[in-house]
matplotlib code that plots the C-alpha trace (Angstrom):
import matplotlib.pyplot as plt

x = [-1.7, -4.3, -3.4, -6.1, -7.9, -7.2, -8.0, -5.0, -3.0, -4.3, -2.9, -3.0, -3.7, -7.0, -7.6, -7.4, -10.7, -12.7, -11.4, -10.7, -8.5, -8.1, -7.9, -10.5, -9.7, -11.9, -13.1, -13.3, -15.5, -17.2, -20.3, -18.1, -17.1, -20.7, -21.8, -19.1, -19.6, -23.4, -23.0, -20.5, -22.3, -25.5, -23.8, -24.8, -22.3, -20.5, -20.3, -18.7, -16.9, -14.8, -13.1, -10.4, -11.0, -7.3, -5.5, -8.3, -8.0, -11.1, -11.4, -14.2, -15.0, -17.2, -19.6, -18.7, -15.3, -14.3, -16.4, -13.4, -12.3, -12.0, -15.8, -16.3, -13.6, -15.5, -18.8, -17.1, -15.6, -19.1, -20.6, -17.9, -18.5, -22.2, -21.7, -20.2, -17.3, -15.0, -12.6, -11.2, -7.5, -5.5, -3.4, 0.3, 1.2, 3.4, 5.1, 8.5, 7.9, 7.0, 10.1, 9.5, 8.7, 6.0, 4.6, 1.4, 1.4, -0.2, -3.6, -4.4, -4.6, -7.3, -6.5, -7.8, -4.5, -2.3, -1.8, -1.7, -5.3, -6.6, -4.8, -6.4, -9.8, -9.3, -8.2, -11.2, -13.6, -12.0, -12.3, -16.0, -16.6, -14.8, -16.9, -20.1, -19.3, -18.1, -20.2, -20.7, -22.0, -25.6, -25.2, -25.8, -22.1, -21.1, -23.6, -22.4, -18.8, -19.4, -21.1, -18.1, -15.6, -17.4, -18.6, -15.2, -14.7, -18.1, -18.0, -14.4, -14.0, -17.6, -18.8, -17.7, -19.8, -22.9, -22.2, -21.8, -25.1, -26.9, -25.4, -26.3, -29.9, -30.1, -28.5, -29.9, -26.5, -25.1, -21.6, -19.7, -19.8, -23.6, -23.8, -21.3, -23.0, -26.4, -25.2, -23.0, -25.4, -28.4, -26.6, -25.4, -28.7, -30.7, -28.3, -28.6, -32.4, -32.1, -29.5, -31.8, -35.0, -36.6, -36.9, -33.1, -33.1, -30.0, -27.0, -24.9, -22.3, -19.5, -20.8, -20.9, -17.4, -15.8, -17.4, -16.0, -12.6, -12.3, -13.4, -10.7, -8.1, -9.1, -8.9, -5.5, -4.2, -5.9, -4.3, -0.9, -1.6, -2.8, 0.3, 2.4, 0.5, 1.4, 5.1, 6.1, 5.2, 6.3, 9.7, 10.0, 9.4, 11.5, 14.6, 14.0, 16.5, 14.9, 17.9, 20.3, 23.9, 23.4, 26.3, 25.5, 28.2, 30.8, 29.7, 27.9, 24.8, 22.2, 18.8, 15.4, 14.7, 11.4, 13.4, 15.9, 15.1, 15.7, 19.1, 20.8, 23.7, 23.9, 26.7, 26.3, 29.0, 29.6, 27.1, 24.5, 21.3, 20.5, 18.0, 16.5, 16.3, 19.1, 22.0, 25.7, 27.9, 31.0, 32.4, 31.0, 29.9, 28.2, 24.6, 22.2, 18.8, 16.9, 14.7, 13.2, 13.8, 13.8, 17.0, 19.5, 22.7, 24.4, 24.9, 27.8, 26.8, 29.0, 28.5, 26.0, 24.0, 20.7, 20.2, 17.0, 16.0, 16.5, 19.4, 22.3, 25.8, 28.1, 31.5, 32.5, 31.5, 29.3, 27.9, 24.4, 22.3, 18.7, 16.3, 13.1, 11.7, 10.9, 7.2, 8.0, 10.7, 10.6, 10.1, 7.3, 5.6, 5.9, 4.5, 1.6, 0.9, 0.9, -1.3, -3.8, -3.8, -4.4, -7.2, -9.3, -11.9, -11.9, -15.3, -15.2, -14.7, -17.6, -19.8, -18.6, -19.2, -22.8, -23.4, -21.8, -24.0, -27.1, -25.8, -25.9, -29.6, -30.4, -28.5, -30.4, -33.6, -32.3, -31.3, -34.7, -36.4, -34.1, -35.0, -38.7, -38.6, -37.0, -39.5, -42.4, -40.8, -40.9, -37.3, -36.1, -35.7, -32.0, -31.4, -33.3, -31.4, -28.0, -28.9, -29.8, -26.6, -24.5, -26.1, -25.3, -21.7, -20.8, -22.1, -19.6, -19.1, -15.5, -14.0, -16.2, -15.0, -11.4, -11.3, -10.5, -8.7, -6.2, -5.1, -4.9, -2.8, -0.3, -0.1, 0.5, 3.0, 5.0, 4.8, 6.2, 9.2, 9.8, 9.6, 6.0, 3.5, -0.3, -2.1, -5.2, -6.6, -8.8, -5.7, -4.7, -8.0, -8.1, -4.6, -5.5, -8.3, -6.0, -5.9, -3.7, -0.7, 0.3, 4.0, 5.3, 8.6, 11.0, 12.2, 10.0, 10.9, 14.1, 16.8, 16.6, 20.2, 20.6, 22.7, 23.8, 21.7, 22.3, 25.1, 23.9, 27.0, 26.5, 28.9, 31.8, 31.9, 32.0, 30.4, 33.8, 34.7, 31.3, 31.7, 35.2, 34.3, 31.3, 32.8, 36.0, 33.9, 31.6, 34.5, 33.9, 30.1, 28.0, 24.9, 23.6, 23.7, 27.2, 28.4, 26.6, 28.3, 31.8, 31.1, 30.0, 33.2, 35.4, 33.5, 34.1, 37.9, 37.7, 40.7, 39.5, 41.2, 41.6, 39.9, 41.9, 38.8, 35.5, 32.3, 28.8, 25.9, 23.0, 19.9, 21.6, 24.8, 28.5, 31.3, 35.0, 38.1, 40.9, 44.1, 45.1, 41.7, 41.5, 38.7, 35.6, 32.9, 29.4, 27.3, 23.8, 20.1, 18.1, 18.0, 21.8, 21.8, 19.2, 21.2, 24.2, 22.1, 21.8, 18.6, 17.8, 17.7, 14.9, 15.7, 15.3, 12.1, 13.7, 16.5, 14.6, 16.1, 14.1, 16.5, 19.2, 22.4, 23.4, 27.1, 28.5, 32.1, 33.8, 37.2, 39.0, 36.0, 33.6, 30.7, 29.1, 26.6, 28.6, 25.7, 23.3, 23.7, 20.6, 20.0, 17.5, 17.0, 18.2, 15.7, 16.3, 18.1, 15.0, 12.4, 12.3, 12.1, 9.1, 7.3, 8.0, 6.5, 3.5, 2.8, 3.3, 0.6, -1.8, -1.6, -1.7, 1.1, 1.2, 4.0, 2.6, 4.8, 5.0, 8.3, 8.8, 6.8, 9.9, 11.8, 8.8, 8.6, 12.3, 12.1, 9.0, 10.7, 13.8, 11.8, 9.1, 6.1, 4.1, 1.4, 3.1, 1.8, 4.1, 3.9, 1.1, 0.2, -0.9, -4.6, -4.0, -2.5, -6.0, -7.5, -4.8, -5.8, -9.4, -8.7, -6.8, -9.7, -12.3, -10.2, -8.9, -10.5, -9.1, -5.9, -2.8, -0.6, 3.0, 4.7, 6.9, 6.6, 4.3, 2.8, 1.9, -0.3, -3.5, -3.1, -2.2, -5.4, -7.5, -6.2, -7.9, -4.6, -1.7, 1.8, 4.7, 8.3, 9.1, 12.0, 9.5, 7.7, 5.6, 2.5, 2.9, 3.3, 0.1, -1.8, -0.7, -2.4, 0.9, 4.4, 7.6, 10.3, 13.2, 13.6, 13.2, 10.5, 10.3, 8.4, 5.5, 5.1, 5.7, 3.0, 0.6, 1.3, 1.1, -2.2, -3.5, -2.4, -4.0, -7.4, -7.3, -6.6, -9.5, -11.9, -10.7, -11.2, -14.7, -15.6, -14.4, -15.9, -19.4, -19.0, -18.2, -21.4, -23.5, -22.2, -21.8, -25.1, -27.3, -25.0, -25.2, -29.0, -29.2, -30.7, -28.8, -29.4, -32.6, -31.2, -27.4, -27.1, -24.6, -24.5, -22.2, -22.1, -21.7, -18.2, -17.2, -19.1, -16.9, -13.7, -14.9, -15.7, -12.2, -10.7, -12.5, -11.0, -7.5, -7.9, -8.6, -5.7, -3.3, -4.3, -3.6, -0.2, 0.9, 1.1, 4.2, 6.2, 6.8, 7.5, 4.1, 3.3, 0.0]
y = [-3.1, -4.5, -7.8, -10.6, -10.6, -13.8, -15.0, -13.6, -15.4, -15.0, -12.5, -12.2, -15.8, -16.2, -19.5, -19.2, -20.9, -18.7, -15.2, -12.9, -9.8, -7.3, -3.5, -1.1, 1.9, 5.0, 5.6, 9.1, 9.2, 7.2, 7.0, 5.1, 2.7, 2.1, 1.5, -1.1, -2.9, -3.0, -4.4, -7.1, -8.2, -8.7, -11.5, -15.0, -16.8, -13.5, -13.2, -9.8, -7.2, -4.4, -1.6, 0.8, 4.3, 5.1, 2.0, 0.8, -2.7, -4.9, -7.9, -10.4, -13.3, -16.1, -18.0, -21.4, -23.2, -23.5, -20.5, -18.6, -19.1, -17.5, -17.5, -15.7, -13.2, -12.3, -12.0, -9.6, -7.6, -7.3, -6.2, -3.6, -2.2, -2.1, 0.0, 2.9, 3.9, 1.5, -1.1, -4.1, -4.9, -7.8, -7.1, -7.8, -11.2, -9.8, -6.5, -8.0, -10.9, -8.6, -7.9, -4.3, -1.8, -0.1, 1.9, 0.0, -0.1, 3.3, 4.5, 4.7, 8.2, 9.4, 13.0, 13.2, 12.6, 14.8, 18.5, 19.6, 18.5, 20.0, 23.3, 23.3, 22.7, 25.5, 27.8, 27.0, 27.5, 30.8, 32.0, 31.0, 32.8, 35.9, 36.0, 35.5, 38.4, 40.7, 43.0, 40.4, 37.9, 38.7, 38.7, 35.7, 35.5, 35.6, 33.0, 30.5, 31.3, 30.4, 27.2, 26.3, 27.0, 25.1, 22.1, 20.4, 20.7, 19.4, 16.5, 15.4, 15.9, 15.7, 12.6, 10.2, 12.2, 11.7, 8.0, 7.8, 9.5, 7.1, 4.1, 5.6, 6.1, 2.5, 1.0, 3.6, 4.0, 7.5, 9.1, 12.3, 11.8, 11.6, 15.1, 16.6, 14.9, 16.1, 19.6, 20.2, 18.2, 20.2, 23.5, 22.3, 20.8, 23.8, 26.1, 24.1, 24.4, 28.2, 28.5, 26.8, 28.3, 31.5, 33.1, 33.5, 32.4, 32.5, 30.3, 28.3, 26.9, 28.6, 27.5, 23.8, 24.0, 25.7, 23.2, 20.3, 21.9, 22.8, 19.4, 17.8, 20.2, 19.3, 15.6, 16.0, 17.8, 15.3, 12.4, 13.9, 14.4, 10.8, 9.5, 11.5, 9.8, 6.4, 7.3, 5.4, 2.0, 2.9, 4.0, 0.8, -1.4, 0.7, -0.4, -4.1, -5.3, -6.8, -9.2, -11.2, -12.3, -16.0, -18.5, -21.6, -24.2, -21.7, -19.1, -15.8, -14.9, -12.2, -13.8, -12.2, -12.5, -14.3, -17.1, -17.6, -20.7, -21.3, -22.9, -21.1, -18.8, -15.1, -12.7, -9.1, -6.6, -3.4, -0.7, -3.3, -4.2, -7.7, -9.2, -11.9, -13.1, -15.5, -16.2, -15.3, -18.3, -16.4, -13.0, -10.2, -6.6, -3.7, -3.8, -0.8, -2.4, 0.8, 0.1, -2.8, -2.2, 1.6, 1.5, 3.9, 2.5, -0.1, -3.6, -6.0, -9.2, -12.3, -16.1, -17.5, -14.3, -13.8, -10.9, -9.4, -8.4, -4.7, -4.3, -2.2, -3.8, -1.0, -2.6, -6.1, -8.7, -11.5, -14.7, -15.5, -18.7, -17.9, -19.0, -17.4, -17.0, -13.5, -13.8, -14.8, -12.3, -9.9, -7.0, -8.7, -9.6, -6.0, -4.7, -7.1, -6.2, -2.5, -2.9, -4.9, -2.3, 0.4, -1.5, -2.6, -0.1, 1.1, 1.5, 5.3, 4.9, 2.5, 4.9, 7.8, 5.7, 4.9, 8.7, 9.5, 6.9, 8.6, 12.1, 12.1, 11.2, 13.7, 16.4, 15.6, 16.2, 19.4, 20.7, 19.9, 21.6, 24.6, 25.1, 24.6, 26.9, 29.8, 29.4, 29.5, 32.5, 34.3, 34.0, 33.9, 30.5, 31.1, 32.1, 29.1, 26.7, 28.2, 27.7, 24.0, 23.4, 25.1, 22.8, 19.7, 20.6, 21.9, 18.9, 16.3, 13.5, 13.1, 14.7, 12.5, 9.4, 10.4, 11.6, 8.2, 6.2, 8.9, 9.2, 5.5, 5.2, 7.9, 6.7, 3.0, 3.9, 6.1, 3.5, 0.8, 3.0, 3.3, -0.5, -0.6, -2.8, -2.6, -5.7, -3.6, -0.1, -1.3, -2.0, 1.7, 2.9, 0.5, 1.5, 5.1, 4.4, 2.4, 3.6, 1.0, -1.0, -4.4, -5.4, -8.9, -9.1, -11.8, -11.1, -8.1, -5.6, -7.5, -8.6, -12.3, -12.2, -13.0, -11.0, -11.8, -9.9, -11.8, -13.6, -15.6, -17.4, -20.1, -19.6, -19.8, -18.8, -15.1, -13.5, -13.2, -16.8, -18.0, -16.0, -17.2, -20.9, -20.8, -18.7, -20.8, -23.9, -22.4, -21.2, -24.0, -23.8, -22.7, -22.2, -18.6, -18.6, -19.9, -17.2, -14.5, -15.7, -15.6, -12.2, -10.9, -12.2, -10.6, -7.3, -7.5, -8.2, -11.6, -13.8, -17.1, -20.5, -22.8, -26.1, -29.3, -31.2, -30.0, -31.9, -30.7, -32.4, -32.1, -30.7, -30.4, -28.1, -28.6, -30.0, -29.0, -30.1, -28.0, -28.3, -31.6, -33.1, -32.2, -29.8, -30.4, -27.8, -28.4, -25.6, -26.2, -26.7, -27.8, -31.2, -31.4, -30.5, -33.2, -35.8, -35.0, -35.8, -32.2, -30.2, -27.1, -23.9, -21.4, -18.4, -15.0, -13.3, -9.8, -10.7, -9.9, -13.0, -15.1, -18.0, -19.6, -21.6, -23.6, -24.1, -27.2, -27.6, -30.9, -30.9, -33.6, -35.9, -33.4, -32.1, -28.8, -26.3, -23.2, -20.8, -19.6, -17.1, -15.4, -14.2, -11.9, -10.6, -7.1, -4.5, -3.3, 0.1, 1.8, 0.2, 3.0, 5.6, 3.7, 3.7, 7.4, 8.2, 6.1, 7.9, 11.2, 10.2, 9.4, 5.7, 3.2, 0.6, -2.8, -5.4, -9.0, -12.1, -15.7, -15.1, -15.0, -12.2, -10.8, -10.6, -8.9, -6.4, -5.6, -5.1, -3.0, -0.8, -0.4, 0.8, 2.8, 0.5, 0.2, -2.1, -5.5, -9.1, -12.1, -15.8, -15.8, -18.8, -18.0, -18.2, -16.0, -13.4, -13.3, -12.3, -9.6, -8.1, -8.2, -6.4, -3.7, -3.2, -3.0, -0.4, 1.8, 0.9, -0.5, -2.4, -3.0, -6.0, -6.2, -9.7, -12.0, -15.5, -18.5, -18.0, -14.4, -15.4, -15.7, -12.3, -10.7, -12.1, -11.1, -7.5, -4.9, -4.5, -7.1, -5.9, -8.3, -8.1, -9.6, -11.5, -13.2, -16.5, -17.0, -17.7, -14.3, -12.5, -14.2, -13.2, -9.6, -6.8, -4.7, -6.0, -4.2, -5.0, -4.3, -5.0, -1.4, -0.8, 2.9, 1.8, 0.9, 4.5, 5.7, 3.4, 4.7, 8.3, 7.7, 6.0, 8.9, 11.5, 9.5, 9.1, 12.8, 13.7, 11.4, 13.2, 16.6, 15.5, 14.2, 17.4, 19.7, 17.5, 17.7, 21.3, 22.2, 20.7, 22.2, 25.7, 25.4, 23.8, 26.5, 29.2, 27.6, 27.2, 31.0, 30.8, 33.9, 35.8, 37.6, 39.0, 39.4, 39.1, 36.3, 33.7, 30.8, 30.7, 27.3, 28.0, 28.9, 25.8, 23.6, 25.3, 24.9, 21.2, 20.6, 22.6, 20.6, 17.3, 18.8, 20.1, 16.7, 15.1, 17.9, 17.5, 13.8, 14.4, 16.2, 12.7, 12.1, 14.5, 15.1, 12.7, 11.4, 13.3, 12.6]
z = [-31.7, -29.3, -27.8, -27.7, -24.5, -22.5, -19.0, -17.2, -14.5, -11.0, -8.5, -4.8, -4.1, -6.0, -7.8, -11.6, -12.2, -9.8, -10.7, -13.6, -13.6, -16.4, -16.9, -18.0, -20.2, -20.6, -17.0, -15.6, -12.5, -9.9, -12.1, -14.7, -12.0, -10.9, -14.5, -15.1, -11.8, -12.4, -15.9, -14.9, -11.7, -13.8, -15.6, -14.5, -12.3, -11.2, -7.4, -7.3, -9.5, -8.3, -10.4, -9.3, -10.8, -10.5, -11.7, -14.0, -12.5, -12.8, -10.4, -11.0, -8.7, -9.8, -7.7, -9.2, -9.6, -13.2, -14.3, -15.6, -19.2, -22.6, -23.1, -19.8, -20.7, -23.8, -21.9, -19.4, -22.2, -23.8, -20.5, -20.0, -23.5, -22.9, -19.9, -21.9, -24.0, -22.1, -23.4, -21.6, -21.7, -20.3, -17.3, -17.2, -15.9, -13.2, -12.6, -13.3, -15.6, -18.4, -20.3, -20.9, -18.1, -20.0, -17.2, -17.2, -13.5, -13.2, -14.3, -18.0, -19.4, -21.7, -22.3, -25.8, -27.6, -25.6, -25.0, -28.7, -29.6, -26.3, -27.1, -30.6, -29.1, -26.6, -29.5, -31.6, -28.7, -27.7, -31.3, -31.4, -28.2, -29.5, -32.7, -30.7, -28.3, -31.1, -33.2, -35.9, -33.5, -34.3, -38.1, -40.3, -41.2, -37.5, -36.5, -39.2, -38.3, -34.7, -35.9, -38.1, -35.3, -32.6, -34.5, -34.9, -31.1, -30.2, -32.7, -32.4, -28.7, -27.5, -29.4, -26.7, -24.2, -26.3, -26.7, -22.9, -22.5, -24.8, -23.0, -19.6, -20.7, -21.9, -18.8, -16.3, -14.8, -15.1, -14.7, -15.4, -19.1, -19.0, -17.4, -19.9, -22.8, -21.8, -21.0, -24.1, -26.3, -25.2, -25.9, -29.3, -30.5, -29.4, -31.2, -34.4, -34.2, -33.6, -36.5, -39.0, -37.7, -39.0, -35.6, -35.2, -31.6, -29.3, -30.0, -27.5, -29.9, -28.2, -24.8, -25.9, -27.4, -24.4, -22.0, -24.0, -24.4, -20.7, -19.6, -21.9, -20.5, -16.9, -17.8, -19.3, -16.2, -14.0, -15.8, -15.4, -11.7, -11.3, -13.0, -10.6, -7.8, -9.2, -9.6, -6.4, -7.8, -11.3, -10.1, -8.0, -11.0, -13.4, -11.5, -12.1, -14.7, -17.9, -18.4, -16.4, -17.0, -16.8, -16.6, -18.6, -19.2, -18.1, -20.7, -19.9, -21.9, -21.5, -20.8, -20.1, -16.4, -17.1, -18.7, -15.9, -13.8, -10.1, -9.4, -12.3, -11.6, -12.6, -12.4, -11.2, -11.7, -9.8, -10.7, -11.8, -10.1, -8.9, -11.5, -9.3, -5.7, -4.8, -2.6, -3.2, -4.0, -5.0, -4.2, -2.0, -2.3, -0.5, -1.6, -1.7, -0.9, -0.3, -3.3, -1.5, 2.2, 2.3, 4.3, 2.8, 4.4, 2.2, 3.7, 3.1, 1.5, 0.9, 0.5, 1.5, 2.2, 0.4, -2.0, -3.4, -6.9, -7.5, -5.0, -6.4, -6.4, -5.2, -5.0, -6.0, -8.6, -7.3, -8.6, -7.4, -7.4, -8.2, -5.5, -6.9, -10.4, -11.6, -10.9, -7.2, -6.5, -3.5, -5.8, -7.7, -4.5, -3.2, -6.5, -6.2, -2.6, -3.4, -6.4, -4.4, -1.7, -4.3, -6.1, -3.2, -2.0, 1.6, 3.4, 3.0, -0.7, -1.1, 0.7, -1.6, -4.7, -3.6, -3.1, -6.5, -8.2, -6.8, -7.4, -11.2, -11.7, -8.9, -10.7, -13.9, -12.1, -10.5, -14.0, -15.4, -12.4, -12.9, -16.5, -15.8, -12.8, -14.7, -17.5, -15.1, -13.3, -16.6, -17.6, -21.2, -22.7, -23.4, -19.8, -18.4, -20.7, -19.7, -16.1, -16.7, -18.7, -15.9, -13.3, -15.4, -16.0, -12.5, -10.6, -11.7, -9.2, -10.3, -7.2, -5.0, -6.7, -6.6, -3.0, -1.3, -4.0, -5.0, -1.3, -0.9, -4.0, -3.0, 0.7, -0.2, -2.9, -0.6, 2.2, -0.2, -0.9, 2.9, 3.4, 4.6, 2.8, 3.3, 2.3, 1.4, 1.4, 4.2, 6.4, 5.8, 7.0, 10.0, 11.1, 11.1, 13.6, 16.0, 19.6, 21.3, 20.2, 21.5, 21.2, 21.3, 23.1, 21.9, 18.4, 18.0, 20.7, 21.5, 19.1, 19.9, 21.0, 24.7, 27.2, 30.7, 33.3, 36.5, 38.3, 41.3, 42.8, 45.5, 48.5, 48.7, 44.9, 44.0, 41.0, 39.3, 40.0, 38.7, 35.5, 34.9, 35.4, 33.1, 30.3, 30.3, 29.8, 27.1, 24.9, 22.5, 22.4, 19.5, 21.6, 21.7, 25.5, 25.5, 23.0, 25.0, 28.2, 26.6, 25.1, 28.5, 30.2, 27.5, 28.0, 31.7, 31.2, 32.8, 32.1, 30.8, 31.1, 28.1, 28.7, 28.2, 27.2, 25.9, 25.2, 24.1, 25.8, 23.3, 25.1, 28.4, 28.1, 28.0, 30.1, 30.2, 32.2, 33.6, 35.7, 34.2, 34.7, 38.4, 37.9, 35.8, 35.1, 33.9, 32.4, 31.3, 32.0, 35.0, 33.5, 33.6, 37.3, 38.1, 36.1, 38.3, 41.4, 42.6, 43.3, 41.2, 43.3, 42.9, 40.7, 42.1, 40.8, 40.7, 38.3, 35.1, 33.5, 31.1, 31.0, 33.2, 32.9, 36.0, 36.8, 38.6, 39.7, 40.6, 42.2, 44.2, 43.7, 45.3, 43.2, 44.2, 42.8, 41.8, 40.9, 38.2, 35.4, 34.1, 30.5, 28.8, 25.2, 24.9, 23.4, 19.9, 19.9, 18.5, 20.7, 23.3, 20.5, 19.1, 22.5, 22.9, 19.5, 20.1, 23.4, 21.7, 19.2, 22.0, 21.7, 24.6, 24.5, 26.0, 26.0, 25.8, 25.8, 26.6, 28.3, 32.1, 33.7, 35.4, 32.1, 30.4, 33.2, 33.0, 29.2, 29.6, 32.2, 29.9, 26.9, 28.8, 28.7, 32.0, 30.9, 30.6, 30.6, 30.7, 30.7, 28.1, 25.9, 22.3, 23.3, 26.3, 23.9, 22.3, 25.6, 26.0, 22.7, 23.6, 26.9, 25.1, 22.7, 25.5, 27.4, 24.6, 21.2, 18.0, 18.5, 16.3, 17.2, 16.3, 16.2, 14.2, 15.5, 15.0, 18.5, 17.5, 14.5, 16.5, 18.1, 14.8, 13.4, 16.4, 16.4, 14.2, 12.4, 12.5, 11.8, 11.1, 10.0, 6.6, 8.2, 10.7, 10.2, 7.1, 9.2, 11.0, 7.7, 6.4, 9.5, 9.3, 7.3, 7.3, 6.6, 7.5, 5.0, 7.4, 11.1, 12.3, 14.9, 14.0, 10.8, 13.1, 14.1, 10.6, 9.2, 11.8, 11.0, 7.2, 7.7, 9.8, 7.3, 4.5, 6.3, 7.2, 3.5, 2.4, 4.8, 3.6, 0.0, 0.7, 2.6, -0.2, -2.9, -1.3, -0.2, -3.8, -5.0, -2.2, -3.1, -6.9, -7.8, -6.4, -7.8, -11.2, -11.0, -10.3, -6.9, -5.8, -9.0, -8.1, -4.8, -5.7, -9.4, -9.0, -11.7, -12.7, -16.5, -18.2, -19.2, -15.6, -14.4, -16.6, -15.3, -11.7, -12.2, -13.6, -10.7, -8.1, -9.3, -9.6, -6.0, -4.7, -6.6, -5.5, -1.9, -2.1, -3.7, -0.5, 1.0, -1.1, 1.0, 4.7, 7.5, 7.9, 11.1, 12.6]

ax = plt.figure().add_subplot(projection="3d")
ax.plot(x, y, z, "-o")
ax.set_aspect("equal")
plt.show()
């Protein structure tokens, strides 16, 4: 039963009163898209309308606030219907909020009722052709038999093509169905005239029937291939539980996830998936989060660790406090981001759609010229008509319209399963064109966990004495530098003394007493040194440290400066591997940071980056991005902090970790769902493969038309005897679309090599 069409909730951050989102059923080619977009944008108050051929998503933006509403929804539905045999359906509120996973995330299929009706149409068409080519084909009985066999196919399966032709003529916007309707309709109508006329002219009933049947078969196969392309997102959503085991007043009850509120508690048993984002409040378990993060290794989670919807509980029972509603869950946001990337058109696709919109009327003219040319040349009327029908059928723009969106759909779906989210299809295309990569240091290339890199004792102290003094004093500290210092001392096997008194000095450091109070040690900042009346020594530039702790020692009433200890973030284990892969792919790499130049240089040397810039303020990072672009070309910037947001925006493509700051994620066009730098290289390689596939698809789609149209028109017939019959033209047209889809499906496999 059809649901009433309503103004659906907004997606992707658009205001509800300035936008309208729905789904269109019945589209088959770029011409369909052009017809619908033209009809909707002609409505008053509509600023833009964009339709995805693959997903069927229609996104309308109004020029006035408050323009959306039930009345406008009805207007849009009417405009869509006026454009052809298309219907408008409401989109699901969210990917997860819907209680049933009905598979509506992928493209709608319109294969004529499934394989059985298509097989029946093919059987009737083949029977009509067999009778026509047999000895009884020229008899009255044979001619009427062919009519009776072909008519059900032409009427039942070809009626929509004729309706599309009528609508296209009325709106002057043509698509694939227009060509099929004109070709098959011309063959059928001329045959009816010949059958009823006294002259007994040639019949094309079998030709019309076989064209319709083959197109339907190709469409059925194409729909199956498209659905396979959308599997990544469909599989992702299929794992989201429909119900949650909610604890209310101490009693468990199964509740639809859409009805669970934040703050409520749900229980998840071993072998079950987490229904909603939350944090563990009781118990612990190993969680398989590969569905969301792409990381196959299970992670241990216990109170108060966060957990994400869709994660599989592998071991123990846990109780979770819900922190996000179903519509705001991580899985839902991933689905929304992937769907948005699959729906938005990339520049290459827009260009292809414009060409496809012009191609159909041009082919109609070519077909008319073909028929007229053969008649003037002295050819028989049936031969000339067959050539015109073949031209109409073979020159379908379907492959042109599918070339880009099918590759974007497969690439973004596969990327999502790997933990890489593209904000739009345009980001995918832009990333494929990148020639240089800028890397932020702190928290991006490095772990954010400091390590000791320099011990600078002041005579008469030795490095060992300095380390023991400072680490002994810092044993009670919770500061990251203090913990790093104690860990380094333990690693070096330094025997530490237990302080008799310990005091944290907020913003300055710590102090501790030893030897019955006879020795006091201060460890902290330059401010602490100055407060104690001592001068701060200059730090050696060659140490590679980005931060320092100063150590003071007081014994027998004498205060002295004992030395300095330098710290630096350590690079992530995979950072050097990322740089190596980027260099292998021919990309220039630069390390840009607000950290001390010496620390940035040291980190760059450790991971293999020669071009480093340190001590940069956020606005200076913008200049660094501009310099990279001027020297190498389009730039991708990878960062995670607030100070990285301007550079992420200035770059051609910004890349951020999901665990980074919200402002960085909002500024980025690509989000990495887990903190693994190797995903940067993988995203680049997937984007390059996708763009290469799009270009291959477009080349073969246009090459197919360049070769097949002259062949169908009979240009080579006088010299070589080569012809493309209408039946073969229909098969070739279907094969061209399947080739494009099949080529794109290769993106589902492989490692994404460039």
